[in-house]
BALOBA-1460 file (C-alpha; in Angstrom, 3 decimals):
// residues 241
<rec num="1" residu="m" x="-6.951" y="-40.637" z="26.107"/>
<rec num="2" residu="s" x="-9.000" y="-41.483" z="22.992"/>
<rec num="3" residu="k" x="-10.033" y="-45.160" z="22.315"/>
<rec num="4" residu="v" x="-7.698" y="-45.268" z="19.294"/>
<rec num="5" residu="e" x="-4.780" y="-44.500" z="21.710"/>
<rec num="6" residu="a" x="-5.882" y="-46.872" z="24.358"/>
<rec num="7" residu="a" x="-6.030" y="-49.486" z="21.958"/>
<rec num="8" residu="v" x="-2.373" y="-49.200" z="20.595"/>
<rec num="9" residu="p" x="-0.012" y="-50.442" z="23.371"/>
<rec num="10" residu="t" x="2.795" y="-48.094" z="24.089"/>
<rec num="11" residu="a" x="6.260" y="-48.714" z="25.535"/>
<rec num="12" residu="g" x="6.650" y="-47.300" z="29.059"/>
<rec num="13" residu="p" x="10.215" y="-45.878" z="30.104"/>
<rec num="14" residu="q" x="11.554" y="-48.730" z="31.174"/>
<rec num="15" residu="s" x="9.887" y="-51.322" z="29.013"/>
<rec num="16" residu="a" x="11.253" y="-53.202" z="25.971"/>
<rec num="17" residu="p" x="10.211" y="-51.653" z="22.817"/>
<rec num="18" residu="r" x="6.698" y="-52.806" z="21.346"/>
<rec num="19" residu="r" x="5.522" y="-53.218" z="17.863"/>
<rec num="20" residu="t" x="2.258" y="-51.057" z="17.675"/>
<rec num="21" residu="a" x="-0.970" y="-52.552" z="16.386"/>
<rec num="22" residu="g" x="-1.829" y="-51.780" z="12.795"/>
<rec num="23" residu="p" x="-4.610" y="-49.192" z="12.075"/>
<rec num="24" residu="l" x="-6.844" y="-52.508" z="10.648"/>
<rec num="25" residu="r" x="-6.232" y="-54.286" z="13.735"/>
<rec num="26" residu="t" x="-6.795" y="-51.532" z="16.049"/>
<rec num="27" residu="a" x="-10.041" y="-50.575" z="14.111"/>
<rec num="28" residu="f" x="-11.284" y="-54.034" z="14.575"/>
<rec num="29" residu="t" x="-10.542" y="-54.422" z="18.156"/>
<rec num="30" residu="l" x="-12.592" y="-51.305" z="18.929"/>
<rec num="31" residu="a" x="-15.528" y="-52.509" z="16.620"/>
<rec num="32" residu="i" x="-15.854" y="-55.513" z="18.513"/>
<rec num="33" residu="q" x="-15.436" y="-53.648" z="21.725"/>
<rec num="34" residu="d" x="-18.206" y="-51.461" z="21.065"/>
<rec num="35" residu="w" x="-20.424" y="-54.240" z="19.629"/>
<rec num="36" residu="y" x="-20.298" y="-56.074" z="22.776"/>
<rec num="37" residu="y" x="-20.780" y="-53.005" z="24.967"/>
<rec num="38" residu="g" x="-23.829" y="-52.580" z="23.051"/>
<rec num="39" residu="l" x="-24.861" y="-56.052" z="22.404"/>
<rec num="40" residu="i" x="-28.464" y="-55.845" z="22.889"/>
<rec num="41" residu="p" x="-29.519" y="-52.561" z="20.847"/>
<rec num="42" residu="f" x="-26.887" y="-53.645" z="17.937"/>
<rec num="43" residu="a" x="-28.747" y="-57.093" z="17.882"/>
<rec num="44" residu="a" x="-32.102" y="-55.151" z="17.565"/>
<rec num="45" residu="l" x="-30.767" y="-52.610" z="15.387"/>
<rec num="46" residu="n" x="-29.129" y="-55.514" z="12.907"/>
<rec num="47" residu="l" x="-32.558" y="-57.289" z="12.833"/>
<rec num="48" residu="l" x="-34.551" y="-53.815" z="12.023"/>
<rec num="49" residu="w" x="-31.795" y="-53.281" z="9.296"/>
<rec num="50" residu="m" x="-32.091" y="-56.547" z="7.821"/>
<rec num="51" residu="v" x="-36.102" y="-56.081" z="7.420"/>
<rec num="52" residu="l" x="-35.385" y="-52.657" z="6.008"/>
<rec num="53" residu="v" x="-33.084" y="-53.463" z="3.407"/>
<rec num="54" residu="v" x="-35.454" y="-56.317" z="2.052"/>
<rec num="55" residu="t" x="-37.698" y="-53.527" z="1.249"/>
<rec num="56" residu="v" x="-35.342" y="-51.894" z="-0.904"/>
<rec num="57" residu="v" x="-36.698" y="-48.343" z="-0.595"/>
<rec num="58" residu="a" x="-35.459" y="-48.359" z="2.704"/>
<rec num="59" residu="g" x="-32.164" y="-49.917" z="2.229"/>
<rec num="60" residu="p" x="-29.961" y="-47.196" z="1.385"/>
<rec num="61" residu="p" x="-31.366" y="-44.778" z="4.274"/>
<rec num="62" residu="a" x="-31.070" y="-47.979" z="6.687"/>
<rec num="63" residu="t" x="-27.630" y="-48.498" z="6.026"/>
<rec num="64" residu="a" x="-26.933" y="-44.633" z="6.554"/>
<rec num="65" residu="a" x="-28.906" y="-44.743" z="10.006"/>
<rec num="66" residu="m" x="-26.753" y="-47.857" z="11.079"/>
<rec num="67" residu="l" x="-23.415" y="-46.191" z="10.191"/>
<rec num="68" residu="e" x="-24.570" y="-43.175" z="12.096"/>
<rec num="69" residu="v" x="-25.459" y="-45.257" z="15.047"/>
<rec num="70" residu="a" x="-22.142" y="-46.894" z="14.920"/>
<rec num="71" residu="r" x="-20.697" y="-43.527" z="14.795"/>
<rec num="72" residu="d" x="-22.323" y="-42.441" z="17.752"/>
<rec num="73" residu="a" x="-20.921" y="-45.825" z="19.609"/>
<rec num="74" residu="a" x="-17.459" y="-45.432" z="18.092"/>
<rec num="75" residu="v" x="-17.144" y="-41.823" z="19.784"/>
<rec num="76" residu="g" x="-18.423" y="-42.978" z="23.051"/>
<rec num="77" residu="e" x="-22.182" y="-41.638" z="23.055"/>
<rec num="78" residu="g" x="-23.713" y="-45.221" z="22.941"/>
<rec num="79" residu="a" x="-25.887" y="-46.929" z="20.427"/>
<rec num="80" residu="e" x="-29.332" y="-45.705" z="20.928"/>
<rec num="81" residu="p" x="-32.394" y="-47.522" z="18.947"/>
<rec num="82" residu="k" x="-34.303" y="-44.667" z="18.901"/>
<rec num="83" residu="n" x="-31.869" y="-42.349" z="17.099"/>
<rec num="84" residu="f" x="-31.898" y="-45.115" z="14.055"/>
<rec num="85" residu="f" x="-35.212" y="-43.814" z="13.483"/>
<rec num="86" residu="i" x="-34.007" y="-40.015" z="13.503"/>
<rec num="87" residu="y" x="-31.081" y="-40.556" z="11.251"/>
<rec num="88" residu="l" x="-33.349" y="-42.854" z="8.840"/>
<rec num="89" residu="r" x="-35.386" y="-39.728" z="8.013"/>
<rec num="90" residu="r" x="-32.330" y="-37.185" z="8.004"/>
<rec num="91" residu="f" x="-30.362" y="-39.050" z="5.565"/>
<rec num="92" residu="f" x="-32.876" y="-40.745" z="3.315"/>
<rec num="93" residu="w" x="-32.504" y="-38.576" z="0.344"/>
<rec num="94" residu="r" x="-28.926" y="-38.107" z="0.916"/>
<rec num="95" residu="a" x="-28.603" y="-42.244" z="1.248"/>
<rec num="96" residu="w" x="-30.302" y="-42.841" z="-1.759"/>
<rec num="97" residu="g" x="-28.087" y="-40.245" z="-3.781"/>
<rec num="98" residu="l" x="-24.699" y="-42.451" z="-2.981"/>
<rec num="99" residu="g" x="-27.025" y="-45.738" z="-3.236"/>
<rec num="100" residu="l" x="-27.747" y="-45.179" z="-6.803"/>
<rec num="101" residu="v" x="-24.028" y="-44.619" z="-7.607"/>
<rec num="102" residu="t" x="-23.211" y="-47.929" z="-5.580"/>
<rec num="103" residu="f" x="-25.941" y="-49.789" z="-7.645"/>
<rec num="104" residu="v" x="-25.060" y="-48.461" z="-10.839"/>
<rec num="105" residu="v" x="-21.292" y="-49.178" z="-10.728"/>
<rec num="106" residu="s" x="-21.797" y="-52.545" z="-9.013"/>
<rec num="107" residu="f" x="-24.129" y="-53.462" z="-11.601"/>
<rec num="108" residu="i" x="-21.649" y="-52.600" z="-14.360"/>
<rec num="109" residu="l" x="-18.794" y="-54.154" z="-12.474"/>
<rec num="110" residu="v" x="-20.799" y="-57.455" z="-12.399"/>
<rec num="111" residu="t" x="-22.328" y="-57.634" z="-15.861"/>
<rec num="112" residu="d" x="-18.813" y="-57.116" z="-17.162"/>
<rec num="113" residu="l" x="-17.337" y="-59.874" z="-15.144"/>
<rec num="114" residu="r" x="-19.960" y="-62.252" z="-16.686"/>
<rec num="115" residu="l" x="-19.692" y="-60.930" z="-20.268"/>
<rec num="116" residu="y" x="-15.641" y="-61.105" z="-20.110"/>
<rec num="117" residu="a" x="-15.866" y="-64.644" z="-18.547"/>
<rec num="118" residu="d" x="-18.255" y="-65.812" z="-21.234"/>
<rec num="119" residu="l" x="-16.356" y="-64.074" z="-24.134"/>
<rec num="120" residu="l" x="-12.854" y="-65.547" z="-22.814"/>
<rec num="121" residu="r" x="-13.880" y="-68.956" z="-22.005"/>
<rec num="122" residu="g" x="-12.439" y="-70.605" z="-24.811"/>
<rec num="123" residu="n" x="-8.874" y="-68.984" z="-23.804"/>
<rec num="124" residu="p" x="-7.919" y="-70.260" z="-20.266"/>
<rec num="125" residu="n" x="-4.729" y="-67.895" z="-19.825"/>
<rec num="126" residu="l" x="-6.723" y="-64.903" z="-20.886"/>
<rec num="127" residu="f" x="-9.744" y="-66.185" z="-18.792"/>
<rec num="128" residu="n" x="-7.770" y="-66.537" z="-15.878"/>
<rec num="129" residu="i" x="-6.084" y="-63.081" z="-16.142"/>
<rec num="130" residu="g" x="-9.418" y="-61.298" z="-17.090"/>
<rec num="131" residu="v" x="-11.275" y="-62.715" z="-14.459"/>
<rec num="132" residu="f" x="-8.907" y="-62.162" z="-11.922"/>
<rec num="133" residu="f" x="-8.273" y="-58.658" z="-12.604"/>
<rec num="134" residu="l" x="-12.312" y="-57.929" z="-12.693"/>
<rec num="135" residu="l" x="-12.350" y="-59.757" z="-9.263"/>
<rec num="136" residu="y" x="-9.561" y="-57.328" z="-7.950"/>
<rec num="137" residu="v" x="-11.629" y="-54.180" z="-9.308"/>
<rec num="138" residu="l" x="-14.478" y="-55.412" z="-7.389"/>
<rec num="139" residu="v" x="-12.557" y="-55.654" z="-4.313"/>
<rec num="140" residu="v" x="-11.263" y="-52.283" z="-4.674"/>
<rec num="141" residu="w" x="-15.009" y="-50.994" z="-5.138"/>
<rec num="142" residu="l" x="-15.811" y="-52.623" z="-2.046"/>
<rec num="143" residu="e" x="-12.951" y="-50.810" z="-0.296"/>
<rec num="144" residu="f" x="-14.107" y="-47.923" z="-1.941"/>
<rec num="145" residu="l" x="-17.535" y="-48.131" z="-0.473"/>
<rec num="146" residu="l" x="-16.543" y="-49.386" z="2.914"/>
<rec num="147" residu="i" x="-14.842" y="-45.620" z="2.952"/>
<rec num="148" residu="a" x="-17.662" y="-43.721" z="1.142"/>
<rec num="149" residu="w" x="-20.626" y="-44.863" z="3.186"/>
<rec num="150" residu="p" x="-19.497" y="-43.822" z="6.549"/>
<rec num="151" residu="l" x="-18.127" y="-40.524" z="5.167"/>
<rec num="152" residu="l" x="-21.395" y="-39.935" z="3.757"/>
<rec num="153" residu="v" x="-22.901" y="-39.857" z="7.289"/>
<rec num="154" residu="n" x="-20.289" y="-38.137" z="9.214"/>
<rec num="155" residu="q" x="-19.773" y="-35.261" z="6.806"/>
<rec num="156" residu="p" x="-23.462" y="-34.434" z="6.596"/>
<rec num="157" residu="e" x="-22.450" y="-30.937" z="4.572"/>
<rec num="158" residu="m" x="-20.142" y="-32.729" z="2.370"/>
<rec num="159" residu="p" x="-21.674" y="-32.815" z="-1.323"/>
<rec num="160" residu="i" x="-21.733" y="-36.271" z="-2.579"/>
<rec num="161" residu="r" x="-19.227" y="-35.638" z="-5.377"/>
<rec num="162" residu="d" x="-16.474" y="-34.608" z="-2.718"/>
<rec num="163" residu="v" x="-17.623" y="-37.682" z="-0.723"/>
<rec num="164" residu="l" x="-16.769" y="-39.893" z="-3.748"/>
<rec num="165" residu="r" x="-13.292" y="-37.899" z="-4.145"/>
<rec num="166" residu="n" x="-12.337" y="-38.468" z="-0.852"/>
<rec num="167" residu="a" x="-13.064" y="-41.801" z="-0.527"/>
<rec num="168" residu="a" x="-11.153" y="-42.246" z="-3.736"/>
<rec num="169" residu="i" x="-8.179" y="-40.396" z="-2.304"/>
<rec num="170" residu="v" x="-8.288" y="-42.897" z="0.934"/>
<rec num="171" residu="t" x="-8.801" y="-45.651" z="-1.208"/>
<rec num="172" residu="l" x="-5.687" y="-45.194" z="-3.449"/>
<rec num="173" residu="k" x="-3.411" y="-43.712" z="-0.839"/>
<rec num="174" residu="l" x="-3.787" y="-46.690" z="1.453"/>
<rec num="175" residu="p" x="-4.235" y="-49.734" z="-0.889"/>
<rec num="176" residu="g" x="-2.570" y="-52.373" z="1.715"/>
<rec num="177" residu="a" x="-4.812" y="-51.653" z="4.605"/>
<rec num="178" residu="n" x="-7.935" y="-50.888" z="2.591"/>
<rec num="179" residu="f" x="-7.234" y="-54.376" z="0.965"/>
<rec num="180" residu="g" x="-7.133" y="-55.818" z="4.470"/>
<rec num="181" residu="l" x="-10.390" y="-54.148" z="5.582"/>
<rec num="182" residu="a" x="-11.943" y="-55.418" z="2.618"/>
<rec num="183" residu="l" x="-11.119" y="-59.148" z="3.178"/>
<rec num="184" residu="v" x="-12.186" y="-58.939" z="6.612"/>
<rec num="185" residu="v" x="-15.694" y="-57.882" z="5.613"/>
<rec num="186" residu="l" x="-15.741" y="-60.468" z="3.200"/>
<rec num="187" residu="f" x="-14.691" y="-62.898" z="5.834"/>
<rec num="188" residu="l" x="-17.373" y="-61.825" z="7.804"/>
<rec num="189" residu="s" x="-19.959" y="-62.008" z="5.048"/>
<rec num="190" residu="v" x="-19.130" y="-65.635" z="4.510"/>
<rec num="191" residu="l" x="-19.486" y="-66.452" z="7.967"/>
<rec num="192" residu="s" x="-22.987" y="-64.914" z="7.832"/>
<rec num="193" residu="f" x="-23.976" y="-68.050" z="5.549"/>
<rec num="194" residu="l" x="-22.495" y="-70.569" z="7.768"/>
<rec num="195" residu="l" x="-23.962" y="-69.242" z="10.914"/>
<rec num="196" residu="a" x="-26.987" y="-67.295" z="9.895"/>
<rec num="197" residu="v" x="-28.714" y="-66.687" z="12.989"/>
<rec num="198" residu="p" x="-26.003" y="-65.351" z="15.357"/>
<rec num="199" residu="i" x="-24.168" y="-63.456" z="12.669"/>
<rec num="200" residu="s" x="-27.464" y="-61.951" z="11.404"/>
<rec num="201" residu="l" x="-27.753" y="-60.172" z="14.840"/>
<rec num="202" residu="a" x="-24.019" y="-58.849" z="14.448"/>
<rec num="203" residu="l" x="-22.937" y="-58.495" z="11.140"/>
<rec num="204" residu="a" x="-24.309" y="-54.968" z="9.978"/>
<rec num="205" residu="a" x="-23.270" y="-53.574" z="13.550"/>
<rec num="206" residu="v" x="-19.801" y="-54.865" z="13.263"/>
<rec num="207" residu="v" x="-19.032" y="-53.975" z="9.625"/>
<rec num="208" residu="s" x="-20.505" y="-50.421" z="10.486"/>
<rec num="209" residu="l" x="-18.511" y="-50.075" z="13.566"/>
<rec num="210" residu="l" x="-15.275" y="-51.617" z="11.766"/>
<rec num="211" residu="a" x="-15.880" y="-48.933" z="8.969"/>
<rec num="212" residu="q" x="-16.179" y="-45.976" z="11.415"/>
<rec num="213" residu="h" x="-13.064" y="-46.744" z="13.675"/>
<rec num="214" residu="y" x="-11.338" y="-47.456" z="10.417"/>
<rec num="215" residu="l" x="-12.202" y="-44.091" z="8.845"/>
<rec num="216" residu="r" x="-11.479" y="-42.305" z="11.723"/>
<rec num="217" residu="i" x="-7.915" y="-43.989" z="11.997"/>
<rec num="218" residu="q" x="-7.079" y="-43.251" z="8.394"/>
<rec num="219" residu="a" x="-8.650" y="-39.554" z="7.882"/>
<rec num="220" residu="p" x="-5.142" y="-38.055" z="8.069"/>
<rec num="221" residu="a" x="-4.838" y="-39.535" z="4.539"/>
<rec num="222" residu="l" x="-7.055" y="-36.439" z="3.496"/>
<rec num="223" residu="a" x="-5.027" y="-34.115" z="5.197"/>
<rec num="224" residu="n" x="-8.131" y="-31.720" z="6.649"/>
<rec num="225" residu="f" x="-11.565" y="-33.309" z="6.944"/>
<rec num="226" residu="p" x="-14.115" y="-30.157" z="7.034"/>
<rec num="227" residu="a" x="-15.274" y="-30.165" z="10.913"/>
<rec num="228" residu="r" x="-18.819" y="-31.023" z="11.536"/>
<rec num="229" residu="p" x="-20.781" y="-28.253" z="13.423"/>
<rec num="230" residu="g" x="-19.572" y="-27.992" z="16.829"/>
<rec num="231" residu="e" x="-16.382" y="-30.013" z="16.521"/>
<rec num="232" residu="g" x="-13.106" y="-28.493" z="17.313"/>
<rec num="233" residu="a" x="-14.874" y="-25.673" z="19.012"/>
<rec num="234" residu="v" x="-13.165" y="-24.024" z="21.918"/>
<rec num="235" residu="d" x="-14.956" y="-23.625" z="25.195"/>
<rec num="236" residu="p" x="-15.791" y="-20.019" z="25.764"/>
<rec num="237" residu="g" x="-14.578" y="-20.480" z="29.328"/>
<rec num="238" residu="v" x="-11.175" y="-21.685" z="28.280"/>
<rec num="239" residu="e" x="-8.658" y="-18.901" z="27.158"/>
<rec num="240" residu="e" x="-5.665" y="-19.801" z="24.827"/>
<rec num="241" residu="e" x="-2.424" y="-19.030" z="26.757"/>
């Protein structure tokens, strides 16, 4: 039985029907469990991630490395700090490819928000509508990034253009759950300012685990993900009936 199946309650033969947990709740539960089991290594990796992000140059690769370590934990392999440095080198240029896309689009959206806020300040009605719309677009962009970044490391052979396309598919096909995911991440980010020290030891790891579990649950929205090398292979000693 997988972690996802274990996290979703099922009704027994004689028990009353139960309402199964939604994908976001299941992903959050699994993320907290994995973070708790790997509390010490994830705390160390969070601090390392924060230091590397400050350097800017190592920011995108460090984010990709954190997501890959989170994937290891999500599939039951555990969080190994030594693997972080392996993934840092492995995904350096690939992470910068998506990092540039992330920076350029984020810069354009934030600039547009400030520009339209200044232009529409004299008209309260248009100001409220325009700013609300652009804020919603920013939230949708966050939803997209929470899918694209884990997909980038989960499918290392997938071209970045296909990563962007598939992330867009998941974002558009599951708007409600994705919106909830973005709100949870925003809430955790706000807590990071209120509880700076404790959250600094958990925020990046929890968000990475949450994104990985969420993507694994919502992957059927893409019909068929390309399998990673070795995934789905049949053991030579097992014959099909």
